[in-house]
A tleap script that builds the chain and sets N, CA, C and O, in Angstrom:
source leaprc.protein.ff14SB
mol = sequence {
  NMET SER GLU GLY THR ALA PRO ALA ALA GLY
  GLU ALA ALA SER VAL ALA ASP GLU MET ALA
  ARG GLU ARG LEU LEU TYR LEU ARG SER SER
  ILE ASP ASN LEU ASP ALA ALA LEU VAL HIE
  LEU LEU ALA GLU ARG PHE LYS CYS THR GLN
  GLN VAL GLY GLU LEU LYS ALA ARG HIE SER
  LEU PRO PRO ALA ASP PRO ALA ARG GLU ALA
  ALA GLN ILE ALA ARG LEU ARG ARG LEU ALA
  GLU ASP ALA ARG LEU ASP PRO ALA PHE ALA
  GLU LYS PHE LEU ASN PHE ILE ILE ASP GLU
  VAL VAL ARG HIE HIE ARG ALA ILE ALA ASP
  ARG THR GLN GLY GLN ALA GLY GLU PRO VAL
  GLU PRO ALA ALA CASP
}
set mol.1.N position { 26.736 22.520 35.498 }
set mol.1.CA position { 25.679 23.002 36.344 }
set mol.1.C position { 25.870 22.371 37.711 }
set mol.1.O position { 26.098 21.164 37.803 }
set mol.2.N position { 25.786 23.140 38.749 }
set mol.2.CA position { 25.971 22.609 40.097 }
set mol.2.C position { 24.638 22.122 40.631 }
set mol.2.O position { 23.575 22.564 40.196 }
set mol.3.N position { 24.716 21.204 41.580 }
set mol.3.CA position { 23.522 20.617 42.154 }
set mol.3.C position { 22.700 21.699 42.841 }
set mol.3.O position { 23.254 22.544 43.544 }
set mol.4.N position { 21.377 21.682 42.643 }
set mol.4.CA position { 20.507 22.626 43.297 }
set mol.4.C position { 20.313 23.928 42.542 }
set mol.4.O position { 19.560 24.788 42.997 }
set mol.5.N position { 20.962 24.097 41.413 }
set mol.5.CA position { 20.762 25.318 40.637 }
set mol.5.C position { 20.050 24.973 39.348 }
set mol.5.O position { 20.194 23.867 38.828 }
set mol.6.N position { 19.298 25.900 38.840 }
set mol.6.CA position { 18.576 25.702 37.587 }
set mol.6.C position { 19.561 25.716 36.427 }
set mol.6.O position { 20.552 26.446 36.460 }
set mol.7.N position { 19.290 24.903 35.391 }
set mol.7.CA position { 20.188 24.924 34.241 }
set mol.7.C position { 20.097 26.257 33.506 }
set mol.7.O position { 19.061 26.921 33.508 }
set mol.8.N position { 21.175 26.617 32.898 }
set mol.8.CA position { 21.193 27.828 32.087 }
set mol.8.C position { 20.267 27.612 30.895 }
set mol.8.O position { 20.001 26.477 30.498 }
set mol.9.N position { 19.789 28.692 30.342 }
set mol.9.CA position { 18.851 28.603 29.216 }
set mol.9.C position { 19.430 27.798 28.065 }
set mol.9.O position { 18.714 27.012 27.445 }
set mol.10.N position { 20.716 27.978 27.767 }
set mol.10.CA position { 21.362 27.236 26.680 }
set mol.10.C position { 21.418 25.747 26.961 }
set mol.10.O position { 21.229 24.933 26.057 }
set mol.11.N position { 21.680 25.383 28.217 }
set mol.11.CA position { 21.727 23.961 28.582 }
set mol.11.C position { 20.353 23.325 28.465 }
set mol.11.O position { 20.240 22.202 27.974 }
set mol.12.N position { 19.310 24.012 28.901 }
set mol.12.CA position { 17.947 23.487 28.823 }
set mol.12.C position { 17.549 23.267 27.364 }
set mol.12.O position { 16.950 22.249 27.017 }
set mol.13.N position { 17.888 24.225 26.528 }
set mol.13.CA position { 17.574 24.093 25.105 }
set mol.13.C position { 18.322 22.914 24.507 }
set mol.13.O position { 17.779 22.173 23.688 }
set mol.14.N position { 19.582 22.743 24.925 }
set mol.14.CA position { 20.385 21.636 24.417 }
set mol.14.C position { 19.787 20.289 24.822 }
set mol.14.O position { 19.726 19.362 24.014 }
set mol.15.N position { 19.348 20.189 26.075 }
set mol.15.CA position { 18.708 18.953 26.553 }
set mol.15.C position { 17.419 18.704 25.788 }
set mol.15.O position { 17.149 17.576 25.376 }
set mol.16.N position { 16.620 19.749 25.596 }
set mol.16.CA position { 15.360 19.617 24.855 }
set mol.16.C position { 15.628 19.199 23.412 }
set mol.16.O position { 14.912 18.360 22.865 }
set mol.17.N position { 16.654 19.778 22.797 }
set mol.17.CA position { 17.004 19.415 21.419 }
set mol.17.C position { 17.412 17.949 21.341 }
set mol.17.O position { 17.021 17.245 20.409 }
set mol.18.N position { 18.185 17.491 22.300 }
set mol.18.CA position { 18.631 16.092 22.305 }
set mol.18.C position { 17.445 15.151 22.496 }
set mol.18.O position { 17.360 14.113 21.840 }
set mol.19.N position { 16.541 15.511 23.384 }
set mol.19.CA position { 15.345 14.689 23.600 }
set mol.19.C position { 14.494 14.641 22.329 }
set mol.19.O position { 13.948 13.594 21.980 }
set mol.20.N position { 14.387 15.768 21.649 }
set mol.20.CA position { 13.624 15.827 20.402 }
set mol.20.C position { 14.287 14.955 19.336 }
set mol.20.O position { 13.604 14.251 18.593 }
set mol.21.N position { 15.621 15.005 19.261 }
set mol.21.CA position { 16.340 14.170 18.279 }
set mol.21.C position { 16.135 12.686 18.575 }
set mol.21.O position { 15.925 11.894 17.656 }
set mol.22.N position { 16.194 12.308 19.845 }
set mol.22.CA position { 15.985 10.907 20.227 }
set mol.22.C position { 14.576 10.456 19.882 }
set mol.22.O position { 14.375 9.352 19.376 }
set mol.23.N position { 13.607 11.309 20.156 }
set mol.23.CA position { 12.208 10.978 19.836 }
set mol.23.C position { 12.024 10.858 18.330 }
set mol.23.O position { 11.336 9.956 17.852 }
set mol.24.N position { 12.641 11.768 17.583 }
set mol.24.CA position { 12.567 11.728 16.123 }
set mol.24.C position { 13.151 10.424 15.593 }
set mol.24.O position { 12.550 9.786 14.728 }
set mol.25.N position { 14.312 10.020 16.100 }
set mol.25.CA position { 14.922 8.759 15.671 }
set mol.25.C position { 14.022 7.574 15.990 }
set mol.25.O position { 13.882 6.661 15.176 }
set mol.26.N position { 13.409 7.585 17.177 }
set mol.26.CA position { 12.500 6.510 17.573 }
set mol.26.C position { 11.305 6.445 16.620 }
set mol.26.O position { 10.947 5.371 16.137 }
set mol.27.N position { 10.694 7.594 16.356 }
set mol.27.CA position { 9.532 7.634 15.466 }
set mol.27.C position { 9.900 7.198 14.054 }
set mol.27.O position { 9.150 6.457 13.418 }
set mol.28.N position { 11.031 7.646 13.568 }
set mol.28.CA position { 11.465 7.256 12.223 }
set mol.28.C position { 11.737 5.759 12.141 }
set mol.28.O position { 11.464 5.132 11.117 }
set mol.29.N position { 12.267 5.192 13.201 }
set mol.29.CA position { 12.490 3.752 13.238 }
set mol.29.C position { 11.156 3.010 13.160 }
set mol.29.O position { 11.039 2.005 12.459 }
set mol.30.N position { 10.167 3.504 13.874 }
set mol.30.CA position { 8.836 2.902 13.810 }
set mol.30.C position { 8.253 3.012 12.401 }
set mol.30.O position { 7.665 2.059 11.891 }
set mol.31.N position { 8.419 4.165 11.782 }
set mol.31.CA position { 7.932 4.365 10.410 }
set mol.31.C position { 8.628 3.397 9.460 }
set mol.31.O position { 7.983 2.801 8.598 }
set mol.32.N position { 9.942 3.239 9.613 }
set mol.32.CA position { 10.684 2.302 8.764 }
set mol.32.C position { 10.146 0.884 8.921 }
set mol.32.O position { 10.001 0.162 7.934 }
set mol.33.N position { 9.850 0.482 10.152 }
set mol.33.CA position { 9.294 -0.855 10.394 }
set mol.33.C position { 7.923 -1.003 9.749 }
set mol.33.O position { 7.621 -2.035 9.149 }
set mol.34.N position { 7.099 0.026 9.872 }
set mol.34.CA position { 5.771 -0.017 9.259 }
set mol.34.C position { 5.866 -0.056 7.733 }
set mol.34.O position { 5.108 -0.774 7.082 }
set mol.35.N position { 6.793 0.714 7.164 }
set mol.35.CA position { 6.987 0.679 5.708 }
set mol.35.C position { 7.389 -0.718 5.252 }
set mol.35.O position { 6.901 -1.203 4.231 }
set mol.36.N position { 8.273 -1.365 6.003 }
set mol.36.CA position { 8.681 -2.735 5.656 }
set mol.36.C position { 7.486 -3.678 5.728 }
set mol.36.O position { 7.308 -4.530 4.857 }
set mol.37.N position { 6.673 -3.527 6.761 }
set mol.37.CA position { 5.484 -4.379 6.890 }
set mol.37.C position { 4.525 -4.138 5.730 }
set mol.37.O position { 3.959 -5.087 5.188 }
set mol.38.N position { 4.337 -2.878 5.344 }
set mol.38.CA position { 3.460 -2.571 4.207 }
set mol.38.C position { 3.957 -3.222 2.921 }
set mol.38.O position { 3.166 -3.778 2.159 }
set mol.39.N position { 5.250 -3.157 2.681 }
set mol.39.CA position { 5.821 -3.768 1.472 }
set mol.39.C position { 5.572 -5.274 1.478 }
set mol.39.O position { 5.192 -5.849 0.458 }
set mol.40.N position { 5.784 -5.902 2.618 }
set mol.40.CA position { 5.562 -7.358 2.699 }
set mol.40.C position { 4.084 -7.708 2.550 }
set mol.40.O position { 3.744 -8.705 1.913 }
set mol.41.N position { 3.214 -6.902 3.130 }
set mol.41.CA position { 1.777 -7.142 2.971 }
set mol.41.C position { 1.351 -6.964 1.515 }
set mol.41.O position { 0.566 -7.756 0.993 }
set mol.42.N position { 1.865 -5.931 0.866 }
set mol.42.CA position { 1.537 -5.732 -0.549 }
set mol.42.C position { 2.056 -6.886 -1.402 }
set mol.42.O position { 1.391 -7.313 -2.346 }
set mol.43.N position { 3.231 -7.385 -1.072 }
set mol.43.CA position { 3.780 -8.526 -1.819 }
set mol.43.C position { 2.864 -9.737 -1.672 }
set mol.43.O position { 2.595 -10.437 -2.649 }
set mol.44.N position { 2.388 -9.983 -0.464 }
set mol.44.CA position { 1.464 -11.112 -0.240 }
set mol.44.C position { 0.155 -10.886 -0.981 }
set mol.44.O position { -0.407 -11.818 -1.555 }
set mol.45.N position { -0.324 -9.662 -0.968 }
set mol.45.CA position { -1.570 -9.359 -1.668 }
set mol.45.C position { -1.413 -9.612 -3.166 }
set mol.45.O position { -2.295 -10.188 -3.803 }
set mol.46.N position { -0.284 -9.176 -3.721 }
set mol.46.CA position { -0.073 -9.368 -5.150 }
set mol.46.C position { 0.148 -10.837 -5.506 }
set mol.46.O position { -0.152 -11.241 -6.630 }
set mol.47.N position { 0.657 -11.636 -4.591 }
set mol.47.CA position { 0.743 -13.082 -4.844 }
set mol.47.C position { -0.659 -13.656 -5.001 }
set mol.47.O position { -0.900 -14.487 -5.876 }
set mol.48.N position { -1.578 -13.215 -4.156 }
set mol.48.CA position { -2.963 -13.684 -4.250 }
set mol.48.C position { -3.621 -13.191 -5.532 }
set mol.48.O position { -4.289 -13.961 -6.223 }
set mol.49.N position { -3.437 -11.909 -5.853 }
set mol.49.CA position { -4.085 -11.384 -7.053 }
set mol.49.C position { -3.479 -11.996 -8.321 }
set mol.49.O position { -4.147 -12.081 -9.351 }
set mol.50.N position { -2.227 -12.417 -8.245 }
set mol.50.CA position { -1.607 -13.126 -9.375 }
set mol.50.C position { -2.369 -14.431 -9.627 }
set mol.50.O position { -2.657 -14.781 -10.772 }
set mol.51.N position { -2.685 -15.130 -8.564 }
set mol.51.CA position { -3.435 -16.384 -8.693 }
set mol.51.C position { -4.844 -16.122 -9.217 }
set mol.51.O position { -5.366 -16.906 -10.010 }
set mol.52.N position { -5.460 -15.029 -8.781 }
set mol.52.CA position { -6.782 -14.656 -9.293 }
set mol.52.C position { -6.677 -14.392 -10.795 }
set mol.52.O position { -7.521 -14.850 -11.565 }
set mol.53.N position { -5.658 -13.665 -11.207 }
set mol.53.CA position { -5.473 -13.365 -12.628 }
set mol.53.C position { -5.293 -14.625 -13.460 }
set mol.53.O position { -5.837 -14.732 -14.560 }
set mol.54.N position { -4.526 -15.583 -12.932 }
set mol.54.CA position { -4.330 -16.848 -13.656 }
set mol.54.C position { -5.638 -17.627 -13.755 }
set mol.54.O position { -5.938 -18.208 -14.798 }
set mol.55.N position { -6.412 -17.640 -12.680 }
set mol.55.CA position { -7.704 -18.325 -12.688 }
set mol.55.C position { -8.657 -17.662 -13.679 }
set mol.55.O position { -9.333 -18.346 -14.447 }
set mol.56.N position { -8.710 -16.347 -13.661 }
set mol.56.CA position { -9.559 -15.622 -14.608 }
set mol.56.C position { -9.145 -15.924 -16.051 }
set mol.56.O position { -9.994 -16.153 -16.913 }
set mol.57.N position { -7.847 -15.923 -16.304 }
set mol.57.CA position { -7.369 -16.165 -17.666 }
set mol.57.C position { -7.727 -17.577 -18.128 }
set mol.57.O position { -8.160 -17.764 -19.265 }
set mol.58.N position { -7.551 -18.567 -17.258 }
set mol.58.CA position { -7.879 -19.953 -17.625 }
set mol.58.C position { -9.364 -20.139 -17.937 }
set mol.58.O position { -9.733 -20.998 -18.738 }
set mol.59.N position { -10.200 -19.340 -17.309 }
set mol.59.CA position { -11.647 -19.492 -17.483 }
set mol.59.C position { -12.255 -18.355 -18.306 }
set mol.59.O position { -13.469 -18.150 -18.295 }
set mol.60.N position { -11.402 -17.623 -19.015 }
set mol.60.CA position { -11.835 -16.539 -19.912 }
set mol.60.C position { -12.729 -15.524 -19.214 }
set mol.60.O position { -13.703 -15.040 -19.791 }
set mol.61.N position { -12.393 -15.209 -17.979 }
set mol.61.CA position { -13.116 -14.175 -17.243 }
set mol.61.C position { -12.436 -12.833 -17.487 }
set mol.61.O position { -11.230 -12.787 -17.730 }
set mol.62.N position { -13.187 -11.753 -17.424 }
set mol.62.CA position { -12.576 -10.436 -17.679 }
set mol.62.C position { -11.550 -10.073 -16.595 }
set mol.62.O position { -11.706 -10.446 -15.433 }
set mol.63.N position { -10.512 -9.351 -16.987 }
set mol.63.CA position { -9.473 -8.976 -16.023 }
set mol.63.C position { -9.973 -8.044 -14.920 }
set mol.63.O position { -9.449 -8.066 -13.806 }
set mol.64.N position { -10.971 -7.236 -15.218 }
set mol.64.CA position { -11.507 -6.295 -14.231 }
set mol.64.C position { -12.909 -6.728 -13.816 }
set mol.64.O position { -13.639 -7.350 -14.588 }
set mol.65.N position { -13.264 -6.390 -12.591 }
set mol.65.CA position { -14.594 -6.679 -12.061 }
set mol.65.C position { -15.091 -5.406 -11.384 }
set mol.65.O position { -14.927 -5.240 -10.176 }
set mol.66.N position { -15.700 -4.507 -12.159 }
set mol.66.CA position { -16.098 -3.202 -11.617 }
set mol.66.C position { -17.004 -3.286 -10.381 }
set mol.66.O position { -16.882 -2.456 -9.481 }
set mol.67.N position { -17.900 -4.263 -10.321 }
set mol.67.CA position { -18.782 -4.382 -9.153 }
set mol.67.C position { -17.970 -4.731 -7.910 }
set mol.67.O position { -18.191 -4.160 -6.843 }
set mol.68.N position { -17.044 -5.657 -8.043 }
set mol.68.CA position { -16.180 -6.026 -6.918 }
set mol.68.C position { -15.316 -4.837 -6.499 }
set mol.68.O position { -15.151 -4.570 -5.309 }
set mol.69.N position { -14.772 -4.132 -7.480 }
set mol.69.CA position { -13.922 -2.980 -7.179 }
set mol.69.C position { -14.704 -1.920 -6.405 }
set mol.69.O position { -14.196 -1.368 -5.429 }
set mol.70.N position { -15.938 -1.631 -6.832 }
set mol.70.CA position { -16.761 -0.625 -6.149 }
set mol.70.C position { -17.069 -1.068 -4.716 }
set mol.70.O position { -17.037 -0.255 -3.792 }
set mol.71.N position { -17.364 -2.349 -4.538 }
set mol.71.CA position { -17.650 -2.865 -3.193 }
set mol.71.C position { -16.410 -2.760 -2.299 }
set mol.71.O position { -16.506 -2.402 -1.126 }
set mol.72.N position { -15.259 -3.075 -2.866 }
set mol.72.CA position { -14.020 -2.998 -2.084 }
set mol.72.C position { -13.691 -1.556 -1.699 }
set mol.72.O position { -13.233 -1.295 -0.586 }
set mol.73.N position { -13.923 -0.632 -2.613 }
set mol.73.CA position { -13.661 0.779 -2.318 }
set mol.73.C position { -14.586 1.253 -1.197 }
set mol.73.O position { -14.139 1.922 -0.265 }
set mol.74.N position { -15.861 0.912 -1.282 }
set mol.74.CA position { -16.804 1.297 -0.226 }
set mol.74.C position { -16.386 0.677 1.108 }
set mol.74.O position { -16.423 1.343 2.142 }
set mol.75.N position { -15.993 -0.583 1.085 }
set mol.75.CA position { -15.553 -1.282 2.297 }
set mol.75.C position { -14.321 -0.606 2.890 }
set mol.75.O position { -14.249 -0.378 4.097 }
set mol.76.N position { -13.351 -0.288 2.028 }
set mol.76.CA position { -12.115 0.332 2.507 }
set mol.76.C position { -12.374 1.739 3.057 }
set mol.76.O position { -11.735 2.158 4.022 }
set mol.77.N position { -13.302 2.457 2.447 }
set mol.77.CA position { -13.645 3.786 2.967 }
set mol.77.C position { -14.225 3.670 4.380 }
set mol.77.O position { -13.905 4.478 5.252 }
set mol.78.N position { -15.080 2.663 4.605 }
set mol.78.CA position { -15.644 2.460 5.952 }
set mol.78.C position { -14.543 2.101 6.944 }
set mol.78.O position { -14.507 2.625 8.058 }
set mol.79.N position { -13.646 1.203 6.535 }
set mol.79.CA position { -12.527 0.836 7.410 }
set mol.79.C position { -11.662 2.055 7.738 }
set mol.79.O position { -11.224 2.231 8.875 }
set mol.80.N position { -11.428 2.878 6.741 }
set mol.80.CA position { -10.611 4.082 6.947 }
set mol.80.C position { -11.289 5.015 7.949 }
set mol.80.O position { -10.642 5.548 8.850 }
set mol.81.N position { -12.583 5.204 7.784 }
set mol.81.CA position { -13.303 6.066 8.727 }
set mol.81.C position { -13.182 5.528 10.145 }
set mol.81.O position { -12.932 6.286 11.082 }
set mol.82.N position { -13.359 4.212 10.304 }
set mol.82.CA position { -13.246 3.596 11.626 }
set mol.82.C position { -11.848 3.766 12.218 }
set mol.82.O position { -11.689 3.889 13.432 }
set mol.83.N position { -10.843 3.770 11.351 }
set mol.83.CA position { -9.448 3.894 11.791 }
set mol.83.C position { -8.994 5.352 11.874 }
set mol.83.O position { -7.837 5.630 12.187 }
set mol.84.N position { -9.906 6.272 11.593 }
set mol.84.CA position { -9.588 7.708 11.585 }
set mol.84.C position { -8.520 8.058 10.549 }
set mol.84.O position { -7.629 8.875 10.780 }
set mol.85.N position { -8.653 7.401 9.401 }
set mol.85.CA position { -7.796 7.686 8.248 }
set mol.85.C position { -8.675 8.359 7.205 }
set mol.85.O position { -9.846 8.008 7.063 }
set mol.86.N position { -8.139 9.297 6.495 }
set mol.86.CA position { -8.901 10.002 5.471 }
set mol.86.C position { -9.439 8.998 4.437 }
set mol.86.O position { -8.651 8.370 3.730 }
set mol.87.N position { -10.773 8.838 4.338 }
set mol.87.CA position { -11.341 7.883 3.385 }
set mol.87.C position { -10.972 8.187 1.936 }
set mol.87.O position { -10.830 7.267 1.131 }
set mol.88.N position { -10.815 9.458 1.597 }
set mol.88.CA position { -10.422 9.812 0.225 }
set mol.88.C position { -9.018 9.297 -0.069 }
set mol.88.O position { -8.749 8.808 -1.166 }
set mol.89.N position { -8.131 9.405 0.906 }
set mol.89.CA position { -6.781 8.869 0.734 }
set mol.89.C position { -6.838 7.350 0.571 }
set mol.89.O position { -6.181 6.792 -0.308 }
set mol.90.N position { -7.620 6.688 1.414 }
set mol.90.CA position { -7.738 5.226 1.334 }
set mol.90.C position { -8.268 4.801 -0.036 }
set mol.90.O position { -7.816 3.809 -0.607 }
set mol.91.N position { -9.227 5.561 -0.551 }
set mol.91.CA position { -9.782 5.246 -1.867 }
set mol.91.C position { -8.735 5.425 -2.967 }
set mol.91.O position { -8.624 4.585 -3.860 }
set mol.92.N position { -7.978 6.503 -2.907 }
set mol.92.CA position { -6.914 6.722 -3.897 }
set mol.92.C position { -5.895 5.585 -3.854 }
set mol.92.O position { -5.451 5.082 -4.886 }
set mol.93.N position { -5.543 5.201 -2.643 }
set mol.93.CA position { -4.566 4.121 -2.458 }
set mol.93.C position { -5.090 2.817 -3.067 }
set mol.93.O position { -4.373 2.137 -3.802 }
set mol.94.N position { -6.353 2.473 -2.755 }
set mol.94.CA position { -6.916 1.240 -3.295 }
set mol.94.C position { -7.066 1.315 -4.807 }
set mol.94.O position { -6.812 0.329 -5.498 }
set mol.95.N position { -7.473 2.468 -5.335 }
set mol.95.CA position { -7.580 2.603 -6.796 }
set mol.95.C position { -6.232 2.391 -7.477 }
set mol.95.O position { -6.158 1.783 -8.545 }
set mol.96.N position { -5.171 2.893 -6.858 }
set mol.96.CA position { -3.827 2.683 -7.395 }
set mol.96.C position { -3.507 1.186 -7.442 }
set mol.96.O position { -2.988 0.690 -8.442 }
set mol.97.N position { -3.815 0.482 -6.372 }
set mol.97.CA position { -3.557 -0.966 -6.313 }
set mol.97.C position { -4.426 -1.704 -7.329 }
set mol.97.O position { -3.939 -2.583 -8.040 }
set mol.98.N position { -5.705 -1.353 -7.399 }
set mol.98.CA position { -6.620 -2.010 -8.343 }
set mol.98.C position { -6.131 -1.821 -9.776 }
set mol.98.O position { -6.134 -2.769 -10.562 }
set mol.99.N position { -5.717 -0.616 -10.117 }
set mol.99.CA position { -5.214 -0.361 -11.473 }
set mol.99.C position { -4.030 -1.273 -11.792 }
set mol.99.O position { -3.929 -1.811 -12.894 }
set mol.100.N position { -3.148 -1.439 -10.827 }
set mol.100.CA position { -1.973 -2.300 -11.035 }
set mol.100.C position { -2.391 -3.765 -11.160 }
set mol.100.O position { -1.859 -4.494 -11.997 }
set mol.101.N position { -3.335 -4.193 -10.338 }
set mol.101.CA position { -3.813 -5.579 -10.399 }
set mol.101.C position { -4.456 -5.853 -11.756 }
set mol.101.O position { -4.179 -6.880 -12.377 }
set mol.102.N position { -5.305 -4.952 -12.216 }
set mol.102.CA position { -5.978 -5.143 -13.506 }
set mol.102.C position { -4.948 -5.174 -14.634 }
set mol.102.O position { -5.081 -5.954 -15.577 }
set mol.103.N position { -3.932 -4.336 -14.538 }
set mol.103.CA position { -2.852 -4.362 -15.543 }
set mol.103.C position { -2.182 -5.728 -15.558 }
set mol.103.O position { -1.915 -6.281 -16.625 }
set mol.104.N position { -1.909 -6.274 -14.371 }
set mol.104.CA position { -1.307 -7.611 -14.284 }
set mol.104.C position { -2.251 -8.665 -14.857 }
set mol.104.O position { -1.817 -9.565 -15.576 }
set mol.105.N position { -3.540 -8.555 -14.538 }
set mol.105.CA position { -4.502 -9.540 -15.038 }
set mol.105.C position { -4.583 -9.508 -16.561 }
set mol.105.O position { -4.697 -10.552 -17.205 }
set mol.106.N position { -4.523 -8.316 -17.131 }
set mol.106.CA position { -4.536 -8.215 -18.602 }
set mol.106.C position { -3.290 -8.870 -19.196 }
set mol.106.O position { -3.370 -9.566 -20.208 }
set mol.107.N position { -2.161 -8.649 -18.574 }
set mol.107.CA position { -0.915 -9.250 -19.065 }
set mol.107.C position { -0.979 -10.773 -18.961 }
set mol.107.O position { -0.535 -11.474 -19.870 }
set mol.108.N position { -1.518 -11.278 -17.879 }
set mol.108.CA position { -1.664 -12.732 -17.706 }
set mol.108.C position { -2.610 -13.280 -18.761 }
set mol.108.O position { -2.332 -14.320 -19.359 }
set mol.109.N position { -3.731 -12.591 -19.000 }
set mol.109.CA position { -4.691 -13.041 -20.017 }
set mol.109.C position { -4.041 -13.049 -21.394 }
set mol.109.O position { -4.216 -13.997 -22.160 }
set mol.110.N position { -3.292 -11.994 -21.711 }
set mol.110.CA position { -2.613 -11.928 -23.010 }
set mol.110.C position { -1.621 -13.079 -23.153 }
set mol.110.O position { -1.555 -13.725 -24.199 }
set mol.111.N position { -0.856 -13.328 -22.102 }
set mol.111.CA position { 0.132 -14.405 -22.132 }
set mol.111.C position { -0.544 -15.770 -22.248 }
set mol.111.O position { -0.074 -16.638 -22.983 }
set mol.112.N position { -1.639 -15.957 -21.529 }
set mol.112.CA position { -2.359 -17.231 -21.549 }
set mol.112.C position { -2.970 -17.479 -22.926 }
set mol.112.O position { -2.921 -18.596 -23.441 }
set mol.113.N position { -3.546 -16.429 -23.520 }
set mol.113.CA position { -4.108 -16.567 -24.862 }
set mol.113.C position { -3.015 -16.887 -25.872 }
set mol.113.O position { -3.224 -17.694 -26.777 }
set mol.114.N position { -1.866 -16.269 -25.725 }
set mol.114.CA position { -0.744 -16.525 -26.621 }
set mol.114.C position { -0.250 -17.955 -26.511 }
set mol.114.O position { 0.158 -18.549 -27.509 }
set mol.115.N position { -0.282 -18.513 -25.312 }
set mol.115.CA position { 0.150 -19.896 -25.107 }
set mol.115.C position { -0.855 -20.871 -25.692 }
set mol.115.O position { -0.493 -21.982 -26.080 }
set mol.116.N position { -2.116 -20.464 -25.757 }
set mol.116.CA position { -3.155 -21.347 -26.281 }
set mol.116.C position { -3.188 -21.311 -27.799 }
set mol.116.O position { -4.003 -21.997 -28.417 }
set mol.117.N position { -2.317 -20.523 -28.406 }
set mol.117.CA position { -2.257 -20.458 -29.856 }
set mol.117.C position { -3.236 -19.493 -30.452 }
set mol.117.O position { -3.365 -19.413 -31.674 }
set mol.118.N position { -3.932 -18.755 -29.612 }
set mol.118.CA position { -4.894 -17.770 -30.102 }
set mol.118.C position { -4.144 -16.476 -30.409 }
set mol.118.O position { -3.116 -16.195 -29.793 }
set mol.119.N position { -4.644 -15.702 -31.340 }
set mol.119.CA position { -3.993 -14.421 -31.616 }
set mol.119.C position { -4.088 -13.506 -30.392 }
set mol.119.O position { -5.111 -13.467 -29.707 }
set mol.120.N position { -3.044 -12.800 -30.142 }
set mol.120.CA position { -2.987 -11.887 -28.996 }
set mol.120.C position { -2.993 -10.467 -29.516 }
set mol.120.O position { -2.135 -10.075 -30.307 }
set mol.121.N position { -3.978 -9.696 -29.059 }
set mol.121.CA position { -4.031 -8.284 -29.434 }
set mol.121.C position { -3.133 -7.510 -28.489 }
set mol.121.O position { -3.018 -7.878 -27.319 }
set mol.122.N position { -2.500 -6.458 -28.955 }
set mol.122.CA position { -1.663 -5.654 -28.058 }
set mol.122.C position { -2.516 -5.027 -26.960 }
set mol.122.O position { -3.659 -4.637 -27.197 }
set mol.123.N position { -1.951 -4.933 -25.760 }
set mol.123.CA position { -2.648 -4.329 -24.632 }
set mol.123.C position { -2.788 -2.843 -24.847 }
set mol.123.O position { -1.919 -2.204 -25.439 }
set mol.124.N position { -3.892 -2.293 -24.362 }
set mol.124.CA position { -4.156 -0.868 -24.508 }
set mol.124.C position { -3.419 -0.040 -23.471 }
set mol.124.O position { -3.424 1.189 -23.554 }
set mol.125.N position { -2.787 -0.677 -22.499 }
set mol.125.CA position { -2.097 0.039 -21.413 }
set mol.125.C position { -0.907 0.790 -21.910 }
set mol.125.O position { -0.218 1.443 -21.127 }
savepdb mol mol.pdb
quit
């Protein structure tokens, strides 16, 4: 293309396509970074819930706490609304995590009871 002339339609499309590809790569890189951060945050969260499960098992507390779970779901729904995230999605996400935490707590309780010499019933999971 010579100076002072408009680019041909094919050249303009090619430039636009390249800009779109660069933007796509940038956005995907950001998504990859956020996914890594989410994995690390979940790992930290599960380290904490592991300690909660061990504490519950040592003190013969139930693995699940429905009142706490309901409060957390309501809290997360409010946070999601404030962040303009679908509250139903946030609730599904938290329920998935809670189910996994309770499963871990049951396993810890079963293991702790087995170590104490008490009979261990098979988990219903």
